[in-house]
DRENKE-751260 format. One record per residue: residue number from 1; residue in one letter; x, y, z of N, C-alpha, C, O in turn. Coordinates in nm, 3 decimals. Layout:
[NUM "a" [X Y Z] [X Y Z] [X Y Z] [X Y Z]];
...
***
This chain:
[1 "m" [-1.636 -0.046 0.851] [-1.529 -0.101 0.931] [-1.398 -0.038 0.884] [-1.358 -0.053 0.769]];
[2 "a" [-1.333 0.030 0.973] [-1.207 0.097 0.939] [-1.091 -0.001 0.951] [-1.083 -0.079 1.046]];
[3 "m" [-1.003 0.006 0.852] [-0.886 -0.081 0.855] [-0.768 -0.005 0.913] [-0.744 0.111 0.879]];
[4 "a" [-0.697 -0.070 1.000] [-0.580 -0.007 1.061] [-0.465 -0.007 0.962] [-0.443 -0.105 0.891]];
[5 "k" [-0.394 0.102 0.958] [-0.279 0.114 0.870] [-0.162 0.036 0.930] [-0.127 0.054 1.047]];
[6 "r" [-0.104 -0.049 0.847] [0.010 -0.129 0.894] [0.137 -0.044 0.888] [0.169 0.013 0.784]];
[7 "v" [0.206 -0.037 0.997] [0.327 0.045 1.008] [0.447 -0.046 1.020] [0.449 -0.140 1.099]];
[8 "n" [0.547 -0.017 0.941] [0.672 -0.092 0.949] [0.752 -0.035 1.066] [0.804 0.076 1.056]];
[9 "k" [0.763 -0.108 1.173] [0.828 -0.059 1.294] [0.980 -0.064 1.284] [1.050 -0.011 1.370]];
[10 "r" [1.029 -0.127 1.181] [1.173 -0.141 1.169] [1.242 -0.010 1.131] [1.351 0.019 1.179]];
[11 "f" [1.178 0.070 1.044] [1.236 0.195 0.998] [1.137 0.309 1.019] [1.082 0.361 0.922]];
[12 "l" [1.114 0.348 1.141] [1.015 0.452 1.169] [1.057 0.589 1.118] [0.971 0.672 1.087]];
[13 "n" [1.186 0.616 1.110] [1.231 0.749 1.072] [1.264 0.762 0.924] [1.305 0.869 0.880]];
[14 "h" [1.247 0.655 0.845] [1.279 0.661 0.702] [1.152 0.674 0.620] [1.069 0.583 0.616]];
[15 "h" [1.138 0.789 0.554] [1.022 0.812 0.469] [1.065 0.868 0.334] [0.988 0.939 0.270]];
[16 "g" [1.186 0.837 0.290] [1.233 0.887 0.162] [1.303 1.021 0.171] [1.343 1.077 0.068]];
[17 "y" [1.318 1.075 0.289] [1.381 1.205 0.305] [1.504 1.198 0.394] [1.545 1.299 0.452]];
[18 "g" [1.562 1.082 0.403] [1.680 1.065 0.488] [1.801 1.136 0.432] [1.805 1.175 0.315]];
[19 "e" [1.898 1.150 0.515] [2.023 1.214 0.475] [2.096 1.126 0.372] [2.109 1.005 0.390]];
[20 "v" [2.142 1.190 0.265] [2.216 1.118 0.162] [2.364 1.134 0.192] [2.417 1.245 0.194]];
[21 "r" [2.429 1.024 0.214] [2.569 1.028 0.251] [2.658 1.027 0.126] [2.611 1.000 0.015]];
[22 "v" [2.784 1.055 0.146] [2.880 1.063 0.037] [2.890 0.930 -0.037] [2.908 0.929 -0.159]];
[23 "s" [2.878 0.820 0.033] [2.889 0.689 -0.032] [2.779 0.667 -0.135] [2.801 0.602 -0.236]];
[24 "r" [2.660 0.721 -0.110] [2.552 0.708 -0.207] [2.581 0.790 -0.331] [2.554 0.745 -0.442]];
[25 "y" [2.635 0.911 -0.313] [2.673 0.991 -0.429] [2.783 0.920 -0.508] [2.779 0.917 -0.631]];
[26 "f" [2.879 0.866 -0.439] [2.987 0.794 -0.505] [2.931 0.676 -0.584] [2.970 0.655 -0.699]];
[27 "a" [2.842 0.600 -0.525] [2.783 0.484 -0.594] [2.701 0.530 -0.715] [2.706 0.465 -0.820]];
[28 "l" [2.628 0.639 -0.702] [2.548 0.690 -0.813] [2.637 0.733 -0.929] [2.613 0.696 -1.044]];
[29 "y" [2.740 0.810 -0.899] [2.828 0.858 -1.005] [2.911 0.745 -1.064] [2.939 0.745 -1.184]];
[30 "l" [2.951 0.650 -0.984] [3.023 0.534 -1.036] [2.933 0.454 -1.130] [2.978 0.409 -1.235]];
[31 "a" [2.808 0.436 -1.092] [2.714 0.363 -1.178] [2.693 0.437 -1.310] [2.682 0.373 -1.415]];
[32 "q" [2.686 0.569 -1.307] [2.670 0.647 -1.430] [2.792 0.634 -1.520] [2.778 0.618 -1.641]];
[33 "v" [2.910 0.640 -1.462] [3.033 0.625 -1.541] [3.038 0.487 -1.604] [3.073 0.474 -1.721]];
[34 "v" [3.004 0.384 -1.528] [3.004 0.247 -1.581] [2.902 0.234 -1.692] [2.929 0.171 -1.795]];
[35 "w" [2.782 0.292 -1.674] [2.676 0.283 -1.775] [2.721 0.347 -1.907] [2.704 0.289 -2.014]];
[36 "f" [2.778 0.467 -1.899] [2.820 0.535 -2.022] [2.944 0.470 -2.082] [2.960 0.470 -2.204]];
[37 "t" [3.031 0.416 -2.001] [3.145 0.340 -2.053] [3.097 0.216 -2.127] [3.152 0.181 -2.232]];
[38 "l" [2.997 0.150 -2.074] [2.938 0.035 -2.142] [2.883 0.077 -2.279] [2.903 0.006 -2.377]];
[39 "g" [2.816 0.189 -2.285] [2.762 0.239 -2.412] [2.871 0.267 -2.513] [2.858 0.234 -2.631]];
[40 "i" [2.979 0.329 -2.468] [3.092 0.357 -2.558] [3.155 0.228 -2.607] [3.189 0.215 -2.724]];
[41 "y" [3.170 0.131 -2.518] [3.226 0.001 -2.555] [3.138 -0.068 -2.659] [3.188 -0.119 -2.759]];
[42 "l" [3.008 -0.069 -2.635] [2.917 -0.134 -2.729] [2.916 -0.063 -2.864] [2.916 -0.128 -2.969]];
[43 "y" [2.916 0.070 -2.861] [2.913 0.148 -2.986] [3.041 0.129 -3.066] [3.037 0.119 -3.189]];
[44 "s" [3.153 0.124 -2.997] [3.281 0.116 -3.068] [3.300 -0.016 -3.140] [3.372 -0.022 -3.240]];
[45 "g" [3.238 -0.123 -3.093] [3.257 -0.252 -3.157] [3.136 -0.302 -3.234] [3.137 -0.414 -3.285]];
[46 "a" [3.033 -0.220 -3.242] [2.910 -0.265 -3.309] [2.927 -0.263 -3.461] [2.995 -0.176 -3.516]];
[47 "y" [2.864 -0.359 -3.526] [2.863 -0.366 -3.671] [2.734 -0.302 -3.720] [2.625 -0.351 -3.691]];
[48 "w" [2.747 -0.193 -3.795] [2.630 -0.126 -3.851] [2.605 -0.182 -3.990] [2.699 -0.196 -4.068]];
[49 "p" [2.481 -0.215 -4.023] [2.452 -0.269 -4.156] [2.492 -0.170 -4.266] [2.492 -0.049 -4.245]];
[50 "s" [2.525 -0.222 -4.381] [2.570 -0.137 -4.491] [2.459 -0.044 -4.539] [2.486 0.060 -4.599]];
[51 "s" [2.334 -0.079 -4.514] [2.222 0.005 -4.556] [2.205 0.129 -4.469] [2.129 0.219 -4.504]];
[52 "c" [2.275 0.132 -4.357] [2.259 0.246 -4.266] [2.390 0.268 -4.190] [2.424 0.191 -4.100]];
[53 "q" [2.461 0.371 -4.225] [2.585 0.409 -4.157] [2.565 0.546 -4.091] [2.578 0.648 -4.158]];
[54 "p" [2.534 0.549 -3.962] [2.500 0.676 -3.895] [2.621 0.769 -3.882] [2.734 0.726 -3.861]];
[55 "q" [2.591 0.899 -3.896] [2.695 1.001 -3.883] [2.672 1.093 -3.762] [2.766 1.158 -3.717]];
[56 "n" [2.550 1.098 -3.710] [2.522 1.182 -3.595] [2.424 1.110 -3.502] [2.380 0.999 -3.532]];
[57 "l" [2.390 1.173 -3.391] [2.307 1.110 -3.289] [2.167 1.073 -3.341] [2.116 0.966 -3.311]];
[58 "l" [2.106 1.161 -3.419] [1.973 1.131 -3.473] [1.979 1.012 -3.567] [1.888 0.928 -3.566]];
[59 "e" [2.081 1.003 -3.648] [2.095 0.889 -3.739] [2.123 0.760 -3.662] [2.079 0.653 -3.703]];
[60 "i" [2.195 0.771 -3.552] [2.221 0.652 -3.468] [2.089 0.594 -3.420] [2.068 0.472 -3.427]];
[61 "y" [1.999 0.680 -3.370] [1.870 0.630 -3.322] [1.784 0.582 -3.439] [1.709 0.486 -3.424]];
[62 "g" [1.795 0.647 -3.553] [1.719 0.603 -3.669] [1.765 0.467 -3.721] [1.683 0.387 -3.765]];
[63 "c" [1.893 0.441 -3.715] [1.949 0.315 -3.764] [1.949 0.205 -3.659] [1.974 0.089 -3.691]];
[64 "s" [1.921 0.239 -3.536] [1.935 0.141 -3.429] [1.843 0.020 -3.445] [1.877 -0.090 -3.400]];
[65 "a" [1.727 0.039 -3.507] [1.635 -0.073 -3.524] [1.693 -0.180 -3.617] [1.651 -0.295 -3.613]];
[66 "r" [1.788 -0.142 -3.700] [1.849 -0.237 -3.794] [1.969 -0.309 -3.735] [2.024 -0.399 -3.799]];
[67 "l" [2.011 -0.272 -3.616] [2.130 -0.333 -3.556] [2.121 -0.485 -3.541] [2.213 -0.554 -3.584]];
[68 "p" [2.015 -0.539 -3.483] [2.013 -0.684 -3.463] [1.992 -0.763 -3.593] [2.018 -0.883 -3.597]];
[69 "s" [1.944 -0.696 -3.698] [1.922 -0.768 -3.823] [2.053 -0.784 -3.900] [2.157 -0.733 -3.857]];
[70 "d" [2.049 -0.852 -4.010] [2.166 -0.875 -4.094] [2.278 -0.945 -4.019] [2.395 -0.911 -4.037]];
[71 "g" [2.244 -1.041 -3.937] [2.345 -1.120 -3.868] [2.411 -1.051 -3.751] [2.521 -1.090 -3.711]];
[72 "g" [2.347 -0.952 -3.694] [2.404 -0.884 -3.578] [2.414 -0.978 -3.459] [2.331 -1.066 -3.441]];
[73 "g" [2.516 -0.958 -3.379] [2.539 -1.044 -3.264] [2.489 -0.983 -3.135] [2.402 -0.896 -3.134]];
[74 "w" [2.547 -1.032 -3.024] [2.503 -0.987 -2.892] [2.536 -0.840 -2.870] [2.460 -0.770 -2.803]];
[75 "r" [2.647 -0.792 -2.926] [2.688 -0.653 -2.904] [2.588 -0.557 -2.968] [2.553 -0.454 -2.910]];
[76 "e" [2.542 -0.590 -3.087] [2.444 -0.505 -3.155] [2.310 -0.505 -3.081] [2.246 -0.401 -3.067]];
[77 "a" [2.268 -0.621 -3.035] [2.143 -0.629 -2.959] [2.155 -0.552 -2.827] [2.062 -0.483 -2.786]];
[78 "a" [2.270 -0.562 -2.762] [2.292 -0.490 -2.637] [2.297 -0.339 -2.661] [2.246 -0.261 -2.580]];
[79 "l" [2.358 -0.298 -2.772] [2.363 -0.155 -2.805] [2.224 -0.101 -2.832] [2.191 0.009 -2.788]];
[80 "l" [2.142 -0.176 -2.903] [2.004 -0.135 -2.927] [1.931 -0.113 -2.794] [1.864 -0.012 -2.775]];
[81 "t" [1.946 -0.207 -2.703] [1.883 -0.195 -2.571] [1.938 -0.076 -2.495] [1.862 0.000 -2.434]];
[82 "w" [2.069 -0.058 -2.498] [2.133 0.053 -2.427] [2.085 0.187 -2.483] [2.055 0.279 -2.408]];
[83 "l" [2.079 0.197 -2.616] [2.039 0.323 -2.679] [1.899 0.365 -2.639] [1.874 0.483 -2.617]];
[84 "w" [1.807 0.270 -2.630] [1.668 0.306 -2.600] [1.641 0.310 -2.450] [1.544 0.373 -2.407]];
[85 "a" [1.722 0.244 -2.370] [1.702 0.249 -2.225] [1.757 0.378 -2.165] [1.702 0.428 -2.067]];
[86 "t" [1.863 0.432 -2.221] [1.928 0.550 -2.164] [1.835 0.670 -2.157] [1.824 0.730 -2.050]];
[87 "p" [1.768 0.710 -2.265] [1.677 0.826 -2.252] [1.563 0.801 -2.153] [1.519 0.893 -2.083]];
[88 "l" [1.516 0.677 -2.146] [1.410 0.646 -2.050] [1.459 0.661 -1.907] [1.389 0.715 -1.822]];
[89 "l" [1.580 0.613 -1.880] [1.635 0.626 -1.745] [1.658 0.772 -1.709] [1.632 0.813 -1.596]];
[90 "v" [1.706 0.851 -1.804] [1.728 0.994 -1.779] [1.594 1.063 -1.754] [1.583 1.145 -1.662]];
[91 "a" [1.493 1.031 -1.834] [1.360 1.091 -1.815] [1.301 1.053 -1.679] [1.240 1.137 -1.613]];
[92 "l" [1.318 0.929 -1.638] [1.269 0.887 -1.507] [1.338 0.962 -1.394] [1.274 1.001 -1.297]];
[93 "e" [1.468 0.983 -1.407] [1.542 1.056 -1.304] [1.499 1.202 -1.298] [1.482 1.257 -1.190]];
[94 "i" [1.481 1.263 -1.414] [1.433 1.402 -1.418] [1.294 1.412 -1.357] [1.266 1.504 -1.280]];
[95 "s" [1.208 1.318 -1.392] [1.072 1.316 -1.336] [1.075 1.300 -1.185] [1.000 1.366 -1.114]];
[96 "r" [1.162 1.213 -1.137] [1.173 1.191 -0.992] [1.220 1.317 -0.922] [1.169 1.353 -0.816]];
[97 "r" [1.317 1.384 -0.981] [1.370 1.507 -0.919] [1.268 1.620 -0.922] [1.258 1.697 -0.826]];
[98 "m" [1.192 1.630 -1.030] [1.092 1.737 -1.041] [0.976 1.713 -0.944] [0.925 1.808 -0.885]];
[99 "s" [0.935 1.588 -0.928] [0.823 1.560 -0.838] [0.865 1.569 -0.692] [0.779 1.581 -0.605]];
[100 "k" [0.994 1.563 -0.665] [1.043 1.572 -0.527] [1.013 1.709 -0.466] [0.986 1.719 -0.347]];
[101 "g" [1.016 1.814 -0.548] [0.992 1.949 -0.499] [0.847 1.975 -0.464] [0.818 2.069 -0.390]];
[102 "e" [0.754 1.895 -0.516] [0.612 1.917 -0.492] [0.568 1.866 -0.355] [0.461 1.905 -0.308]];
[103 "d" [0.645 1.782 -0.292] [0.605 1.725 -0.162] [0.611 1.823 -0.051] [0.580 1.789 0.063]];
***
């Protein structure tokens, strides 16, 4: 018994390849600026434990697991989340762009 494919009749011409308007680019770049501004804000006010004072990007990621400990507050917990979410979001975007060319 063959099952009929359900078609969404509301958006027949939208299949992920629609025209991207300037407003979408503006929203994307605005969101990126806000995201990185949030990271700078969190980093500038975060309390790093005395056992780990990072000097470069690799040390920041190495010390990030210690941020919420030693009485760290919401800013340190948010910075930890921001630090580990950012590379994942960048990797997902790169993956999405690379797979777009295969279609």
